[in-house]
C-alpha positions in Angstrom: 0.0 0.0 0.0 1.2 3.5 -0.8 2.5 5.7 2.0 0.4 8.6 0.8 -3.3 8.5 -0.2 -4.4 8.0 -3.7 -5.9 11.3 -4.9 -8.9 11.0 -7.2 -10.6 13.9 -9.1 -14.2 12.9 -10.1 -15.6 14.9 -13.1 -19.3 14.8 -13.8 -22.1 17.2 -14.8 -23.3 18.1 -11.3 -24.3 16.7 -7.9 -28.0 17.3 -8.6 -30.3 14.6 -7.1 -30.2 11.5 -9.3 -29.0 7.9 -9.4 -25.4 8.6 -10.6 -25.0 11.4 -8.2 -26.3 9.3 -5.2 -24.0 6.5 -6.2 -20.9 8.8 -6.3 -21.8 10.4 -2.9 -22.2 6.9 -1.3 -18.9 5.8 -2.8 -16.9 8.8 -1.7 -18.4 8.7 1.8 -17.7 5.0 2.2 -14.2 4.5 0.7 -11.2 4.1 3.1 -10.2 7.7 4.1 -6.7 6.5 5.0 -6.1 5.3 1.4 -8.1 7.6 -0.8 -8.6 11.4 -1.1 -11.5 12.7 -3.2 -12.1 15.9 -5.2 -15.2 16.5 -7.2 -15.4 18.7 -10.3 -19.0 19.6 -11.3 -18.9 20.9 -14.9 -22.4 22.5 -15.1 -23.2 23.3 -11.5 -22.6 22.1 -8.0 -26.0 20.7 -7.1 -27.7 20.1 -3.8 -26.2 16.6 -3.3 -22.9 18.3 -2.4 -24.2 18.9 1.1 -24.3 15.1 1.7 -20.6 14.6 1.2 -18.1 14.2 4.0 -16.8 17.7 5.1 -13.3 17.1 3.9 -14.3 16.3 0.3 -13.6 19.4 -1.8 -15.9 20.3 -4.6 -15.3 22.7 -7.6 -18.2 24.3 -9.4 -17.1 25.1 -13.0 -20.3 26.9 -13.7 -20.8 25.8 -17.3 -24.6 25.6 -17.0 -26.5 24.8 -20.1 -24.3 26.9 -22.4 -21.5 25.7 -24.7 -18.1 26.5 -23.4 -15.2 25.6 -25.7 -12.7 26.7 -23.0 -14.0 24.2 -20.4 -11.4 21.6 -21.1 -8.6 24.2 -20.5 -10.3 25.3 -17.2 -10.5 21.7 -16.0 -6.9 21.1 -17.1 -5.8 24.0 -14.9 -7.6 22.3 -12.0 -5.8 19.1 -12.8 -2.4 20.9 -12.9 -3.1 22.6 -9.6 -4.4 19.6 -7.7 -2.2 16.9 -9.4 -4.5 13.9 -8.9 -3.3 10.4 -9.3 -6.5 9.5 -11.2 -9.1 11.6 -13.1 -12.4 9.7 -13.2 -14.8 11.1 -15.8 -18.5 10.1 -16.0 -20.9 9.9 -19.0 -21.1 12.8 -21.5 -19.8 15.5 -19.1 -16.7 13.4 -18.9 -15.7 14.4 -22.5 -14.5 17.8 -21.2 -12.7 16.1 -18.3 -11.0 13.5 -20.6 -9.6 16.2 -22.9 -8.5 18.2 -19.8 -6.6 15.3 -18.4 -4.6 14.9 -21.6 -3.9 18.6 -21.8 -2.5 18.5 -18.3 -0.3 15.3 -18.9 2.9 17.3 -19.4 2.5 18.8 -15.9 1.0 15.7 -14.3 2.6 12.8 -16.3 1.7 10.1 -13.8 -2.1 10.9 -13.8 -4.3 8.1 -15.0 -7.7 8.5 -16.7 -10.8 6.4 -15.9 -14.1 6.9 -17.8 -17.4 5.3 -17.0 -20.9 5.3 -18.5 -23.9 5.5 -16.3 -26.9 5.9 -18.6 -28.5 7.7 -21.5 -31.3 10.3 -21.9 -33.7 11.5 -24.5 -33.5 12.1 -27.4 -30.4 9.9 -27.8 -31.5 6.7 -26.0 -31.2 4.5 -29.1 -28.6 6.3 -31.3 -26.5 9.4 -30.9 -25.3 11.8 -33.6 -22.1 10.7 -35.4 -20.0 13.4 -33.8 -21.1 12.3 -30.3 -20.2 8.6 -31.1 -16.8 9.7 -32.4 -16.2 11.8 -29.4 -17.0 8.9 -27.0 -14.8 6.5 -28.9 -11.9 9.0 -28.7 -12.4 9.3 -24.9 -12.5 5.5 -24.6 -9.2 5.2 -26.4 -7.6 8.0 -24.3 -8.7 6.4 -21.1 -6.5 3.9 -19.2 -9.6 2.1 -18.1 -13.3 2.2 -19.3 -16.3 0.7 -17.6 -20.1 0.8 -17.6 -22.5 0.1 -14.7 -24.3 -2.7 -16.6 -23.7 -5.2 -19.3 -26.5 -3.7 -21.4 -25.0 -0.3 -21.2 -21.6 -1.6 -22.1 -23.0 -3.5 -25.1 -25.0 -0.4 -26.2 -22.0 2.0 -26.2 -19.7 -0.5 -27.8 -22.2 -1.0 -30.6 -22.5 2.7 -31.0 -18.8 3.5 -31.0 -17.2 0.3 -32.4 -15.1 0.0 -29.2 -14.3 -3.5 -28.2 -16.6 -4.9 -25.6 -13.7 -6.9 -24.2 -12.0 -3.6 -23.3 -14.9 -2.2 -21.3 -15.5 -3.5 -17.8 -18.8 -3.7 -15.9 -18.9 -2.5 -12.3 -22.5 -2.5 -11.1 -23.9 0.1 -8.7 -24.6 -0.9 -5.1 -26.9 0.3 -2.3 -26.3 0.7 1.5 -28.5 -2.1 2.9 -28.4 -1.0 6.5 -30.0 2.3 5.7 -33.2 0.5 4.7 -33.3 -1.8 7.7 -33.3 1.0 10.2 -35.8 3.2 8.4 -39.1 3.9 10.1 -42.0 4.6 7.7 -44.5 5.8 10.2 -43.7 9.5 10.1 -44.0 9.4 6.2 -47.4 7.7 6.2 -48.7 10.2 8.8 -47.2 13.2 6.8 -49.0 12.2 3.6 -52.2 10.9 5.1 -51.6 7.3 4.1 -54.0 5.0 5.9 -52.8 1.7 7.2 -54.9 -0.2 4.6 -53.9 2.0 1.6 -52.0 0.2 -1.1 -49.2 2.6 -2.0 -47.5 2.4 -5.4 -44.4 4.5 -5.4 -41.6 5.9 -7.5 -38.3 7.7 -6.7 -37.0 9.5 -9.7 -36.0 12.7 -11.4 -39.2 14.0 -13.1 -37.8 14.3 -16.6 -39.1 13.1 -20.0 -36.8 10.0 -20.1 -38.8 8.6 -17.1 -42.1 8.8 -19.1 -44.1 9.5 -15.9 -47.4 10.1 -17.7 -47.4 6.4 -18.6 -47.2 5.6 -14.9 -49.9 8.1 -14.1 -52.2 6.6 -16.8 -51.6 3.1 -15.5 -52.5 4.3 -12.0 -55.7 5.9 -13.4 -56.7 2.6 -15.0 -56.7 1.0 -11.5 -59.9 3.1 -10.7 -58.5 4.9 -7.7 -61.3 7.5 -8.0 -63.9 5.0 -6.7 -64.9 5.6 -3.1 -63.9 2.1 -2.0 -60.5 2.3 -3.6 -57.7 2.3 -1.0 -54.9 3.3 -3.4 -52.3 6.0 -3.6 -49.5 6.9 -6.0 -46.5 8.4 -4.2 -44.0 10.1 -6.6 -40.8 11.2 -4.9 -38.6 13.7 -6.8 -38.8 16.9 -8.8 -38.1 18.1 -12.3 -39.5 19.5 -15.5 -42.4 17.0 -15.8 -44.0 17.9 -12.4 -46.4 20.4 -14.0 -47.7 17.9 -16.5 -48.3 15.4 -13.7 -50.1 17.9 -11.7 -52.3 18.8 -14.7 -53.0 15.1 -15.3 -54.0 14.6 -11.7 -56.4 17.6 -11.8 -57.9 16.5 -15.1 -58.6 13.0 -13.9 -59.8 14.1 -10.4 -56.9 12.3 -8.7 -55.3 15.2 -6.8 -55.8 13.3 -3.5 -54.6 10.0 -4.8 -51.4 11.1 -6.7 -49.0 12.6 -4.2 -46.0 14.6 -5.4 -43.5 15.0 -2.6 -40.8 17.0 -4.4 -37.1 16.5 -3.6 -36.6 14.4 -0.4 -33.6 13.1 1.5 -35.4 10.4 3.4 -35.7 7.9 0.6 -35.4 4.8 2.8 -38.4 5.9 5.0 -40.4 6.7 1.9 -39.7 3.4 0.3 -40.6 1.5 3.4 -44.0 3.3 3.3 -44.8 1.8 -0.1 -46.3 -1.5 -1.1 -45.0 -1.7 -4.6 -42.6 0.2 -6.8 -43.2 1.2 -10.5 -40.8 2.5 -13.0 -42.0 3.7 -16.5 -38.7 4.8 -18.0 -37.9 4.8 -21.7 -34.2 4.3 -20.8 -32.1 3.3 -17.8 -28.5 2.5 -17.0 -28.5 0.4 -13.9 -31.4 1.9 -11.9 -30.3 2.9 -8.4 -34.0 3.5 -7.7 -34.9 -0.1 -8.6 -32.0 -1.4 -6.5 -33.2 0.7 -3.5 -36.8 -0.5 -3.9 -35.6 -4.1 -4.0 -33.5 -3.5 -0.9 -36.6 -2.2 0.8 -38.3 -5.5 -0.1 -40.7 -4.0 -2.6 -42.0 -5.9 -5.7 -41.2 -4.0 -8.8 -43.1 -3.4 -12.0 -40.7 -1.7 -14.6 -40.2 -1.2 -18.3 -37.9 -3.7 -19.9 -35.3 -1.2 -20.8 -31.6 -0.8 -20.0 -30.4 -3.0 -17.2 -33.9 -3.5 -15.7 -34.0 -7.1 -17.1 -30.7 -7.8 -15.4 -32.2 -6.7 -12.0 -35.8 -7.9 -12.2 -36.5 -11.6 -12.7 -39.9 -11.9 -14.3 -42.4 -13.5 -12.0 -39.8 -13.8 -9.2 -38.9 -10.3 -8.1 -41.4 -8.4 -10.1 -42.8 -7.9 -13.6 -41.4 -6.3 -16.8 -43.5 -4.5 -19.4 -42.9 -2.7 -22.7 -42.2 1.0 -22.6 -45.3 3.2 -23.0 -47.7 0.3 -22.2 -49.8 1.7 -19.4 -52.4 -1.0 -19.8 -49.8 -3.8 -19.1 -48.3 -1.8 -16.2 -51.8 -1.4 -14.7 -52.5 -5.1 -15.1 -49.3 -6.2 -13.4 -49.9 -3.7 -10.5 -53.4 -5.0 -10.1 -52.0 -8.5 -9.7 -49.8 -7.4 -6.9 -52.7 -5.6 -5.2 -54.9 -8.7 -5.4 -52.2 -11.1 -4.2 -50.4 -9.6 -1.3 -48.6 -12.8 -0.5 -47.1 -12.9 -4.0 -46.1 -9.2 -3.6 -44.3 -10.0 -0.3 -42.6 -13.0 -1.9 -41.3 -10.9 -4.8 -40.0 -8.3 -2.4 -38.1 -10.9 -0.3 -36.5 -12.4 -3.5 -35.5 -8.9 -4.6 -33.9 -8.2 -1.3 -31.8 -11.4 -1.5 -30.7 -10.5 -5.0 -29.4 -7.1 -3.8 -27.6 -8.7 -0.8 -25.9 -11.2 -3.1 -24.9 -9.0 -6.0 -25.6 -5.2 -5.5 -24.5 -4.2 -2.0 -22.6 -0.9 -1.5 -19.8 -2.8 0.2 -19.3 -5.0 -2.8 -19.3 -1.9 -5.1 -16.8 0.0 -2.9 -14.4 -2.9 -2.9 -14.4 -3.1 -6.7 -13.7 0.6 -7.0 -10.9 0.5 -4.5 -9.3 -2.4 -6.2 -9.6 -0.6 -9.6 -8.1 2.6 -8.4 -5.3 0.8 -6.6 -4.4 -1.2 -9.6 -4.0 1.9 -11.8 -1.5 3.6 -9.5 0.6 0.5 -8.9 1.0 -0.4 -12.6 
């Protein structure tokens, strides 16, 4: 082991609330502080997640925002030259600026290594990106000392898109902190949102953006006839984003304002998940969904679209159900089966929890990252 700590500069778009960001925060907070030092460079903006980091983790807000900034690689390169990290770890599309920056700084920091990882994809490029984007990704992959994706599906997608060899791209799955969900008490959440003991609560934790196709979930919920007086059914949507207004308008139009509950951004996700009876995800695209992993960790049966790595996580008829994207009728039918057969729902939830314990724990993920970083600086 090195006498000094391995210094890692993480480059990503921001620390806004989302799956990739939550994963990075958990990783940085859990890794061995005696062996690793972390710096975080947020290209667009800092984001509210920065407040959840350990106090000694330094963050740099580059302030790019939504505008184009051709000088950003030089600005990040100056940061690399000033901080002299052992490893620059760039993530997803925002990592392109960071990868160029790391190479620009190589004369000043010759021993620095570059890691690039892919964590998902968003509209409108969930199936195919423009040629210039595919070329840029391939260049980044070739510049990097190590490339990985968070799921086999995501690796295969980007290798098809770029022509990069799948044999050269690793897979390191995300993980969740299991203990957080075991100690979470849902009673305060149920009281806060007026959830009765006999309410069947369908839930979702997500950014409210177009890629999540939340209106499909809302339409599926409306098919379950929650407007009837005897229906003991709620839809709890945790998160915020550009689609919130459309969801509110749908709920008002369908007379479901009391049944569809929008919580906004929350930091008590384990308690919220423990207050649910089933989890539903209507996404058009996913990487390796941290929200699904957390739901499975909380022993919830999952109904999700068969996109991204969801089929890697959800075993049909064992831990939940998979449906086609945009198919609100199929999603409603699967949810109704869980409502009608509570024993099956509990059985699915228990199987999902076992799957997380065996393959997707945070401790397992942290060990893989620590081994990866260590191997790069000892080569």
